[in-house]
MIKE-641772 format. One record per residue: x, y, z of N, C-alpha, C in turn. Coordinates in steps of 0.02 Angstrom, whole numbers, padded with zeros to 5 digits, always signed. Layout:
<sites>
XYZXYZXYZ...
</sites>
This chain:
<sites>
-01460-01522-02325-01425-01473-02284-01459-01468-02216-01422-01444-02168-01446-01443-02099-01489-01381-02087-01540-01390-02046-01577-01333-02021-01540-01309-01959-01523-01246-01959-01480-01221-01905-01514-01165-01867-01498-01161-01804-01522-01106-01763-01481-01043-01779-01509-00985-01762-01470-00924-01770-01413-00925-01721-01359-00895-01739-01300-00894-01695-01238-00912-01733-01218-00976-01730-01157-00996-01763-01161-00986-01839-01104-00974-01870-01103-00964-01943-01116-01030-01979-01134-01024-02042-01144-01084-02083-01080-01125-02084-01023-01092-02087-00959-01128-02089-00949-01167-02024-00964-01136-01968-00959-01171-01903-01004-01233-01903-01064-01225-01927-01111-01281-01929-01087-01335-01977-01063-01317-02035-01038-01366-02083-00978-01404-02054-00934-01368-02020-00876-01401-01988-00899-01449-01934-00950-01430-01897-00976-01472-01843-01009-01535-01873-01048-01526-01926-01078-01584-01959-01024-01631-01985-00970-01603-02012-00913-01644-02036-00885-01685-01978-00881-01655-01918-00858-01692-01859-00906-01749-01842-00971-01735-01845-01021-01787-01830-01016-01844-01881-01008-01827-01945-01001-01878-01997-00938-01920-01984-00884-01887-01964-00822-01924-01950-00831-01972-01891-00867-01950-01840-00880-01994-01782-00923-02054-01803-00973-02041-01844-01016-02095-01869-00975-02143-01912-00933-02115-01955-00891-02156-01999-00845-02201-01957-00816-02174-01904-00770-02213-01861-00805-02271-01827-00870-02263-01812-00908-02314-01778-00940-02364-01826-00944-02346-01890-00982-02385-01939-00941-02445-01964-00973-02503-01965-00943-02563-01993-00993-02594-02042-00976-02590-02105-01019-02616-02158-01007-02691-02166-01060-02732-02160-01051-02803-02174-01024-02813-02245-00981-02862-02253-00944-02870-02316-00986-02878-02378-01044-02908-02373-01084-02922-02433-01140-02871-02445-01137-02815-02409-01190-02765-02413-01164-02705-02454-01204-02681-02501-01182-02623-02540-01179-02561-02496-01135-02515-02515-01130-02452-02479-01184-02405-02504-01232-02391-02462-01290-02350-02479-01287-02284-02441-01343-02255-02426-01345-02195-02384-01410-02194-02345-01409-02159-02289-01467-02150-02247-01471-02078-02224-01532-02053-02216-01542-01989-02183-01541-02002-02108-01501-01964-02071-01497-01972-01999-01506-01904-01966-01520-01905-01902-01526-01843-01864-01497-01854-01794-01454-01809-01773-01427-01811-01706-01449-01748-01669-01476-01758-01609-01493-01702-01565-01440-01701-01511-01408-01643-01504-01350-01637-01460-01363-01582-01409-01351-01599-01345-01359-01551-01291-01302-01500-01293-01310-01446-01256-01261-01392-01254-01192-01417-01232-01191-01470-01191-01126-01496-01166-01097-01551-01211-01131-01567-01267-01106-01617-01313-01135-01687-01303-01178-01695-01252-01212-01759-01243-01260-01771-01300-01257-01830-01330-01303-01847-01383-01369-01870-01352-01421-01829-01361-01487-01842-01333-01524-01893-01376-01516-01887-01441-01551-01931-01488-01508-01939-01550-01504-02000-01574-01469-02015-01637-01510-02068-01673-01537-02051-01730-01583-02097-01763-01581-02089-01839-01601-02143-01871-01613-02141-01943-01680-02109-01955-01687-02074-02012-01751-02046-02033-01769-02079-02099-01798-02139-02095-01814-02176-02155-01770-02237-02162-01764-02261-02223-01727-02322-02236-01688-02316-02301-01631-02350-02303-01591-02354-02364-01622-02403-02413-01667-02445-02388-01696-02499-02428-01660-02565-02416-01607-02565-02375-01570-02626-02360-01567-02634-02285-01599-02687-02259-01604-02696-02186-01537-02703-02153-01489-02737-02185-01423-02746-02155-01385-02680-02151-01390-02640-02204-01358-02574-02203-01389-02531-02148-01456-02530-02145-01490-02490-02094-01469-02512-02024-01463-02578-02013-01443-02604-01948-01372-02581-01931-01328-02579-01981-01259-02557-01969-01258-02482-01951-01300-02442-01984-01305-02371-01967-01332-02363-01896-01385-02402-01879-01413-02399-01812-01360-02416-01759-01320-02467-01772-01268-02488-01725-01217-02433-01716-01198-02401-01770-01149-02346-01766-01178-02287-01727-01241-02270-01741-01273-02214-01705-01275-02227-01630-01288-02290-01610-01291-02306-01538-01224-02295-01503-01170-02299-01541-01103-02292-01511-01085-02219-01498-01120-02172-01529-01103-02102-01521-01145-02073-01464-01114-02065-01406-01150-02042-01347-01129-01972-01325-01070-01951-01347-01046-01884-01328-01000-01858-01382-01008-01795-01401-00967-01762-01450-00947-01694-01422-00908-01656-01459-00891-01589-01434-00955-01547-01433-00957-01496-01389-01017-01454-01386-01032-01421-01453-01096-01414-01470-01113-01385-01535-01097-01310-01538-01087-01284-01598-01076-01212-01606-01136-01174-01577-01124-01120-01543-01178-01081-01514-01195-01102-01443-01171-01161-01422-01180-01183-01354-01252-01197-01334-01295-01213-01382-01365-01229-01367-01383-01296-01397-01433-01329-01366-01457-01393-01393-01481-01382-01465-01463-01428-01508-01482-01421-01578-01487-01490-01610-01529-01496-01661-01535-01557-01700-01504-01545-01769-01460-01591-01787-01428-01588-01853-01451-01647-01895-01493-01635-01945-01509-01688-01993-01459-01687-02050-01437-01745-02072-01392-01747-02129-01395-01816-02162-01371-01818-02224-01367-01881-02261-01301-01913-02245-01303-01977-02224-01241-02014-02210-01231-02067-02263-01172-02066-02293-01151-02118-02340-01080-02136-02324-01066-02200-02307-00997-02218-02289-00948-02206-02346-00972-02205-02408-00926-02192-02463-00916-02117-02475-00952-02076-02437-00945-02004-02443-00986-01973-02498-01029-02012-02530-01071-01985-02584-01133-01952-02558
</sites>
């Protein structure tokens, strides 16, 4: 679950994380012979929606899967402004299969 700043409701934050996951999913391309795994990721987003940092936190154990996650993260440079209008970091588990 995400560590959240005071301000926006948990529901607002969960909806925002769902938007971030959808953006990552849209950018993600899994190589055909690689199993669908999961990675812990963290996105730091400025008040205006600029993505300051997007990175994996650890490894899935599969270098090709990790590289595909890294490539998708690099494509996300701007999202809608975060709830509360302040810079915030959202850590979450990303799995292309939704697990």
